[in-house]
N, C-alpha and C positions, 0 to 999 in steps of 0.2 A: 795461415792467413788467407782469408777469402779474397778472391780476385775481384777487382772492380769492373764495373760495366764500362764498355767503350764501343758505342755503335757507330760513331762517325768513322768515315773511311779516310785514310791518309795515303799519300804517295809512298809512305813508308810502312806504317804498322797500324793495325787495328787492335784495340784492346779486347778484353775477354768478358764474357758473362760471369756472374757469380754462381758457380756451380761446383765448388770444391776447392781443394788446395792446389797450390802450384805443383806439388808432387803428383797429384791425381792427373793434372793436365799433362805432365810429362809422361805418365803412364799411357795416355791416349796416343801420343806421338812424341817420343823423346827428342826427335830432331826439330820439332816445331816451336820450341821455346828457348829463350836465352835466360841468363841468370836474372835479368830484370823484367821478365815476362813479356819480351818482345816475340812476335812471330818471326821465325826464320823461314825465308822463302827459298824455293828451289827453281825460281823462274829462269835463272841463267845456268841451270843444270848442275849446280853445286849448292850445298847448303850455306847460305849467307844471310846475315841481317840485311834487310832491304835498305836500311839507312847507309850501308857501306857500298851499295851498288850504284855505279854511275849511269843511272837510267831512271825513267819515271815508272814506278811500280806501285800498284795498289794491292792491298791484301785485306781480306775480311774473313774472320773466323767462322767456323761452322756454328758455334754457339750464338754468335751475333745474328747470323741468318735465321736461326731457330727462333730467337726471341722476337724478331721483327716480322715473323711470318713470311719470310722470303723463301720461295720454293723453286724458282727457276730464274733464268737470265733476264726475263722481262722486268723483274723487280730489282735485280742487281744494277740495271742501267740507271736507276734513280739514285744510287749511292756511290757510283764511281765517277769521278770527274771526267768530262769530255767523252763519255760513252753514251751513244744514242741508239735507240731501239725502234724498229718498225717491223711490220709483217705484211706479207702478201701471199695468199693461197697456201697457207701452211708453212711458209718459208720465213726465216728470220732475216732481217735487214739491219745488220749491226755496223755502226761506224764508230771509229775512235779518232778523235781530232779531225773529223770530216772525211776520213778515209774509210770506205766500206762499199759493199754492194748497194748500188743506188736503186735498182729494181731487179727482182728475181724473175728471170724469164723461164726458169725450169732447166736451163742448160749451163748456166754459169756456176763457177765455184766461189766459195767465200773469200772475202778480202781480209777478214779478221780470223786468224786461225783459232780453232777451238780444240782443246786437249782435255782428255780425262785420264789422269794418272799416267801421263806420258804418251797416250795414244791419240793420234791425230784423227779428227772427225772431218772427212773431206767434203761433206755436203751441208748446205745451209738448212736443210730440213731436219738436221740432227741436233740442233742447238737447244731445243726445248726439253732436254732431259731434266727430270726432277732432281732438285738439289738435296739428295738424300745422303745421310751418314757421311757428311763432309768434315774434313779437318779444316779446310780453308779454300778460298778461291783467290787466285792471283791474276791480276790484269796488268799486262805490259803495254804501255802506250808508245807508239812509234814502230817503225819497221823492224822486224826481227829476222832478217834474212840470214845472218851468219849461223845462228843456233837453231832456228826453226825452219828456214828454207822458204820454199814456195808458198804463196798464198797467205803470207803474214805481213802484207804491205802495211796494213793499218795497225797491227799489233797482234797480241795473243791473249787468250783467256784460258787459264788452267784450272780445272776442277780437281782438287786433291782429296781423295777419299781417306777416311780414318783407317789406320792400320790395325791389324790384330794385336791384342794386348797379352801380356804375360800372366795377368791374373784374370779371374773370371769377372766379367762385368756385363751389363746390358742396359737396355732402355725400352720402355713402352711409352708410346705417345698416342693420345687420342685427340682428334680435332673436330671442330664443328664451326659453322659460320653461316654467313649470308648465302643466298641462292641455294639453300638446301645442301650446304657443304657438310660432308662427313668423311672421316678417314681414320685409319689406324696404321701405325708404322712402328718400327723398333729394330733393335739389333741385340745380338748376344755375341760375346767375344771372350776368348780365353785360351788356355793351353789344352792340347790333346795329350801330349807327352812332352818330355824335356826336349826343347828345340823344335817343336811343331806347334803352331798357334793358328787359330781360326777366327773368322769373323763372318757372321751371317746377318744380313739386314734386308729389309723389304717393307712393303706397305701397299695399301689400297686406298685410293682417293676418288671421290665423286663430287661433282658440283655442277649445278645447272648452269647453262650458258647465260650470258647477259645480252645477247642479240635475239630479238623475238621475230619469228616469221608470223606476220599478222594473220594471214589467211589460212594457215595450217596449225598454228599453235606450237610448232617446234621451236626449241631454243638452241642457239649455236654459240660456240666460244666457251664452252664449259670444260670440264675435266672428267674423264673416266679412265683413270690410270692404274696400272698394276706394275710394280717394279720390285726387283730384288737384286742382291749382290752377294756373292760368295767369295771370300778371300782367305788365303792361307799364307802363312809365313813359315818358311823352313830355314833352320839354322843348323845344317849338318856339320859345319865347322865353325870355330869361333870367328873366323874372318870371312865367312861366306853366308850370304843371305839371299834367299830365293822367295820372291813374292809372286803368287799366282792369284788371278781374280777372273771372275766372270760376272758381267752385269747385263741385266735385261730390263728394258723399259718399253712399255706399250701404253698408248692412249687411243681409245676408240671413240672419243667425242668428236663431232664435226666442228672443225675450227676454221675452215677456209670459207671466205665469204667476200663478195664485192658489194658494198652498200652504195646506193645512189647518193651522190652529193648534190647533183643537179637533176631537175626533171628530165625524164627520158622521152624521146619521140616515139618509142615503140609501143607505149601503152597509154590508155586514158588515165586521168588523175586517180580514178578509183582503183587502178591496177598497179599502183606504185606508191612509194613514199620516200621522202628525203629526210625524215626524222632520224636523228642519230640512234644507232643500235636498234633500228626497226627495218624490216624488209618485207616485201611481197614477192612470192616465188610461185612458179608453176610446177615444182617438184621437190622431193625431199633432199636434204643435205646429208652427206655421209663423210666420215673421216676415219682414217686408220694410219697410225704411225708406230713403227716398231724398230727398236735398235738393240742389238746385242754386241757386247764388247768382251773379247777374251784376250787377256794379256799376261805376260810373264816377264818379270824383271829380276835380273841376277846382278848382285853387287859382290864382287870379290876383292877384298883388301889384300892385294898381292904383297904389299909392304906397308910400312908406316907412311909412305909418301906416294903410293900409287894404288888407285882403285880401278878395276876393270868392270864396266857396266854393260849389260845387254838388255834391251827392251824389245820384246817380240809381241805383236798384237794382230788381231783380226777383228774387223768390224763388218757386221751385216746389218743392212738397213732397208726399210721399205716405207715409202709414203704413198698412200692411195686415197683418193677423195672424189666425191661428186659434189657439184654445186650448180645452181642456176646462174649462168654467166651474165645474163642481162638484168637480173634483179627486178624483174617485173612479172606480172601474171601472164604476159604474152609469151607463147612458146617460140621465142626467137632462136636462142641456142642454149644448150646445157653442156656442161663439162661432165663427162661420165668416165670414170676410171682413169683419172689423171694419175699415172703410175710412175714412180721414180725409185727404182731399186738401186742399191749400191753395195758392192762387196769389195773390201780392201784388205791388204796385208802390208805390214811394215816391219822392218827390222833395223834397229839402231845399235851400233857397237861403239863404245867410247872408252877412252883412257882419261881418267881424271887424276891429276897429280900435282906435285909441287917439288921444287928443287931449289933450295936456298931462297932467293928473292923472287923466283919464278913460280907461278901457278898456271896450270893449263888444262884444256880439254881438247882432245884429239879424237875424231870419230868419223864414222861412215854411216850412211843411211840408204836404205832401199825401200821403195814404196811402189805398190801396184794396185790399181783400182779398175774394176769393171763396173760401169754405171750406164744407165739409160734413163731417158725421160720420154714418155708417150702421152700426148695430149689429144684425146678425141673430143671433137665438138659435134654434138648432135643437133641438127637444125630442125625446127618445128614447123608448124603450119604456115608460117609467114615466109618460109623459104630461107635460103642462105644469103650470103653477102650480095646486096643489090638485086635480090631475088634471082640470082643466077644459078642457084642450086635448088633442086626439088625438095619439097618437104620430106623430112625424114632422112635426108642425106647425112652421112657421117664423114667429116673431114678429120683425118688423123695425121698429126705431125709427130715426128720422133727423131731423137738423136741418140745413137749408141756410141759410147766412148770407152776407150781402153788407154789407161795412162800408166807409164812406167817411169820412175824417177830414181836416179842414182846421184848421191852427193857425198862429198868428203869435206870436212870442216875442221877448223882449228880456232880456238879462242884462248889467248894467253895474256896474262897480266904480269908485268914486271915492276917490282918496287925499286924505282931509281933511288929514292931515299925513303925513310920511314913515312914521310908525309906526301910523297909524290909518286904516282903510279901511272904506268902506260899500259893501256889495254888494246890489243890488236886482234882482229878476227877476220877470217876469210872462209868462204864456202864456195866450192865448185859444184854447180848444179847442172846435171844433164837429164833431159826429159824427152821422151817420145810419146806422141799422142796419135791415136788412130780414131777416126770418127766415121760413122755411117749416118747420113741424113736420109730419113724415110718420109714419104708422103703418099697418102692414098685418099681418094674421095669415093666412097661407096654410095651410089653405083656408077659414078661418072668416070673415075680414074683408078685403075688398078695400082697396086703398090709399086712405087718407083723408089730407087735408092741411089745414092752417090757416096763413094768412099773418098775420104780426105786424110791427109797425114801431115803432121808437123814434127820438127825436131829442134830443140833449143838447148844451147849451152850458155851458161851464165856464171860470172864471178860476182859474188856478193861480199863486199868488204865492210869492215867497221874499224874505226880508230877512235879511241877515247883517252882523254887525259883527266886525271883526278888529283886534286890537291887538298890536303887537310889543312885548314886554316887554324884549327884548334882541336882539342880532343873530341868534341862533339859537333864540329862544324867542318863541312867539306864542300868543295865545288867541283864541277866537272864540265868538260866540253867534249861533245861526241858528234861524229859523222858516221852514218850508216846507210846502207842501201837495201831496199826491199824490192821484191819481185813477185808478180802474179802471172800464172800461166794464161795463154790465150786459149782459143777454143773455136767450136763450130756453131754457127747460128742455126735457128730453126730452118727447115726447108721452106721455101716460099717467102723468106724474110724481106725480099725486095719488093713485095707486093704482087709477085707473079704467083697467083693462086694455084695454077695447074702445073707447076714444075718446080723442081728444087732450084734455089739460087745458090751457086757455089760461093759460100761466104764463110771466111775465117776471120775472126777478130784477133787483134794482136795482143801480146803480153803488156803488162804494166811494169813501169820502173819508177821507184820513188827514192830520191836522195834526200836524206833528212839531216839537219844540223840542229843540235840542241845544246843549250847552256843551262846548267842547273846548279842549285844551291840547296844543301840539306843541313839542318841544324837541330840540335836539342839543347834548350836553354833553360834557365831558371831552375837549376837542379833537376833537369830532364822533365819538368812539368810542361814545358812548351816545346812542341815540335813545329818548326816552321820550314817548309820546303817550297821552292820556287823553281819554275822551268820556263825557258823561252825557246821556241822552236821555229824552224823555217823548213818548208818542204818544197822541193822542185819535183813536180809530178808529171811524168811523161807517159802517154798512152792510157790514161784513165779510161776504164771500160764503162761505157754508159749504155743504157738500154732505151731504144726508141720504139714506141708502140706503133705498129703499122695496122691501121684499122682494116677490117674489124676483128682480126683474129690472131695476129702474130706479133713478133717483136724482132728488132734488128739491133744487135750489139755492135757498137763502133767505138772508136777511140778518140780521146781529147787530151789536152794538156791543162794543167792547173798549177796555181801557186797557193800555198797555205802557210800562214804564220800566226803565232799566238803566244799568249802568256797563261801560265797556270800558277795558282798559289794554293797551298794546302796547309791549314793551321789547325793544330790540336792543342788544347790548353786544359790541363788538369787543374782546375781552379782550386778545388779542395779535394780531400780524399774521396768525397762523395759526389762531386759535381764536375762534369766534363763538357767542354764545348768543342765543336768542330766547324770549320768554315772553309769552303773550297770554291772560290770564284775562278772562272776561266774566260779569257778573251781570245777570240779567234777571227781571222780574216781568211776565208776559203773561197777562192774565185777561179773561174775558168780563164784560160789565157789563149788568145788567138784561136778561138773556137767559133766556127760558123756551122749551123745545122739547119736542115729543113724540117719544120714541124709538119708531119703528114696529116695531123688532125685539122689544123687551120690552114694548111697549104701556103705557108710563107717561109721565107728564108730568115732565120733569126741569127743576128750577130750576138753571140753570148759572151764575148770578151768582157771580163769584169763581172759577170753574173755569178750569184752565189751557187755553191755546190749544194746538192740535196743532203738533208739531215746534217747540216753543219751550221748550227746557230752561232751568231757572233758572240753571244754572251750566255753563260749558264752559271748557276749558283746552286750548290747544295750545302746544307748545313744541318747540324743536329745539336741537341742538348740532352744530356743524360744525368739523372739525379738518383742517388740511392738513399733511401730512408731506412734506417735501422729500427725495426719494430720491437726487437728484444724477446719475442716469444719463441717457443719451440716449433710450433706449426707455422706461425706467421713471423718469420725471422727478419725479412727484409722486403721492401717494395722498391722496384726499379722502374723509373719513369723515363721514357724517351720520346722526344718529338723531333721530327726531321722535316725539312722543306726542300723542294727542288723548283727552280725557276729557269725557264728557257726563253730567250728572245725569239723573234720570228724565225720559223724554220721552213725553208723551201722544200717542197715534197715532189715537185716535178720540175726538172732542170730548165725548162723553157721560161720559167719565172713569170708565167702569166698570172694576172689577178685571179684570186680564188684558188690557186694551186699551191698555197702555203698555209702553215698553221700560225695564227697570231700568237704573240707572247702569252704564256700561261704559267701558272704556279700550282703545284700540288703539295699536299702536306700529309704526313703519316704520324700516327700516334701509337704507342704501345706501353703496356704496363705489365710487370711481372711480379708475382708473389712467390717467394721461396721459403722453404723451411730451414731450420738451423743447420741441417746437414748439407744443404745445397742440392739434395738429390730429388726433391719434389718441387716442381715449378708449374705455376699456372699463369699463362700469358694471354692477354687480350690485346688485339691490334686492330687498327683501322687504317686502310690504305685509301688514298685519294679522299681525304677527310671532307673536303668541300664539294665533292662530286663534280669536279672539273671535267668538261667535255672537250676533248682535243683529238685531232687527227694524227695518226701515225704514218699514213701512206695515202697517196692519191695516184690514180692511173686514169688515162683518158683514151678510150678506144674509138672516139668519134660518135659514140652513142650516149654521150653524157659522161660526166666525171664519176668515177667510182672511188671508194676509199675504205679505210679501216679506222675505227675509233678505238682509243684506249679504253680499258675496262672502267666502269663507273665506281662509285664508292663501294668498298668491300670491307667486311669485318670478319673476324674469326677469333676463336679461342683455342688454345693448346694446353693440354694437361700432360706433363712429362714426369715420368718416374724412372730414375736411374737406380740400378742395384749392382 
């Protein structure tokens, strides 16, 4: 029986594209399906139907991503409830339910944890990996302190790659589209010998940018990506599985830019522009991002009721870029070799088991990262800040960090009755951080440095109650705590240009309370899930821009509460609807700050958090038309819409520093043959060419920002074998 299309996202389950039988889907990943074609998630580190988990989880299949032309987390943000996306200087600014990194300074760590096959990606510059050869993407909303630990205050996003198959299979995909898009990708998978299986995947993609440098003709914001993944599954014993993988992803397209939102005093009108996705510059833009991930996962079923699991991984990353920092033809300052390397190692060992009415996960975790960020500013003919630096001076700021993290955790669920369950979790987190702040001004000030150290111990608990009201209806009540590490500011963050400011910003802590209701009704044709949440946010890390060249990270308090609904309705066998409205009130509490740009003291008590709109809505409709032919067997049509209310982009909440309400729409159409192995998809993103801002920053030289991509179209031809 062919699988039906389901491209709407649920807090529970996303359906599947029509590309073969259920048996074929199980061959791709036997743990990813249940008897009634539900995706089984591993978000809580054991295989479970998400409908049975007392938490808000979204999952979308790799087939659904393929049909909609979704290639990275930028597009995923439009189909996941309460997930918001922004960018600044090649860095992702992701929030879930209003919790996330508000401005990336180059030294902060992410607030929403990103994982690839169980491997933690510790830097926000790593999040734009291509969504290749995926089985599914899982998004957990709310703090995930117990199982995921540090830096998962807002939630976690898990990219789950497809596993090697027992039979020979493969795929070739060709793509083309707007802005001179072209690409080729594919995979081959199968057995090497009995008990040894492999999977090789990769691709090459190019697309011109959508941001035009008017005076040079260069385009920015495109794609020039090369990626591949090699995976092997070893089964030396019937109860022992070893998964090894290596992934490499590189993009050499320039993506970092600061566009003028307001006119700049630095250049005449002919030397600047405020037109969206247009810029004037006095030099070329360059971008380079590379990430490699090596991991090994061992699962040993020691008995029918106990599995021992080990996950070992190493991540190497480099982000390096050049850009015109003032976005004018005047040579005020340029960013040259903004360099952010990171190398990390992690080891997790856990016991996953059950005994009678008790199921549990008991584990330990070790993480070590060496990272640094170096931001050189080259000042041009007009001199440096307030003309205090000679032309050609180079101001270089940097932070070198070494992080070591040890944790022990337990998560246990006890069935008090068949319908009533108690879930308890606890994580002990110990962390040491060493920082070196560096500052030099050539030829005025030689390199100076200051060493700083922090040590943190933290308990991260979770308590959840779950009650089944009927066979397919359950409710839950949960309290959990999230935690994000503190860190070191840029040197000179206090505005003292010629000497380091000894500045450490404090950790974050978030206590989250959530009440949820999950149901499948009308013969399981209707999935109706609801969640209400309240967050007590202490020490929220915010970034204050200190003109004209640096940032200061400080801490604030906030309160967030809201409602989410996620409705999936299989109206007929061929027609499916999805609707997910969210309501949220995210506000600062007892927070007073000095705005250095306008030099006034702002009482921000009750002001909205950045990238936390009060209302969002995403919905979709999918219709399958049976054509009856051998070559043209079915036509699958999908339309989706996303709406956001006003979104504050700079937390001082000044006029002009937010994005007005906007709505975007996407369309896709897929033709497939009778075997389901050949598919031709056409998609259009941002159908009505909506122009909207994703970020605003103010250095006192005018407002700068980043706009979302304009209307984009593409076509994909896929052949499975």
